[in-house]
N, C-alpha and C positions, 0 to 999 in steps of 0.2 A: 219193084213197083213201078206202075207207069205213072203218067202226069196226071191221072184222076186222083191219086194219092199224093198228099203234100206232107213234107216233112214239117217240123215245128217252125222253122224260120219262114218257110214259104206260106204256110198257113197263117202264121201271124201277119205277114204283109198282105195276104189276100183279105184278111179281116179288117186290115187298118189298125191294128193294136201291137203293142209291144210283144216279144216273145214272153216277158215275165208275166205280162197280164194274161196271156193265153194259159201259161201254167196255173195260175191261179184259177181261171175259169175251168180247167180240167179237174183240179183239186177239189173245188166245189161241187163238181159234178154238173156244171152247167154246159159243158162241151165234152162230148164223148169222143176220145180217140180211138183208133185201132192200135193194139199194142202188138208189137213184133220184138219179143225178147224185151230189152230196155228201150226200144225205140218206139216213138210215138208216130202214128200217121193220121191224117185227117182226110176224109173223102171230100173232094172238092164240091161235089153236088150237095153233100151234107151242110157243108159251111155256108154255101149259096143259099139254101133254104133257111139256115139260121138268120141270114142277113135280110131275107124277104119276109121273115117273120113266120115261117110256115112250120117250125118246130116249136 
């Protein structure tokens, strides 16, 4: 995956939240990851739109 896709640690840092808080948001359906096997990836542009309130 390229830099447009972030792993859980990088996505949490990008959003300014803890990894645990990100997992909670995913489990509640508030943030949608891309799944590849057991791994979660987050599209950086999607996370940016969440921050800007577009989603």
